[in-house]
C-alpha positions, 0 to 999 in steps of 0.5 A: 729950053737949050739943047736936044730933047731926051728920048728917055722919059721918066715916069712913075705913079703915086705908089712908086714915088711914095716908095722912093720918097720913103727911102729918102726919108729912111736914115738907114738907106744906103747913100747910093740908093738914096741918090739914085731915088732922088735922081728918079724923082727929079727926072719924074718932075720934068728936070733935065739930065744935066740939071739933075747931075748938078743937083745929085752930084752924079755924072750924066752917064750914071744918071742916064744908066739908072734912069734906063734901069728905072724905066725897065725894072721900075724902083727895083732897077735902083738896087745894085746888081751883085758884082762879079768876083770870088766872095771874101774868105773872112770878113775883116771885122769878124772875131773868129779867126779863120783860114790862116789864123787871121792876119799876122802882123809882122814886126 
């Protein structure tokens, strides 16, 4: 085996493994969450970070970040955290015209 050993080791119990496998089987799971779950399953099976990155098509920096969150918080750490910033005033798919009577197209 080449390269250095990682100090970050991902381990999981059977219940967590079943939860992550359930996310992968469910068609309504967001793609990002499914990729993270797949990466954690591969890491728990003993694959290297570089091999997991190639399989899951994520950067090594991101796989390490999600692995650290998984080790700290378990499966709940794989969800996206709320983003900073102002909430949208209106939804682009909304049928109700709010605010500026919707966006008017010029032309």
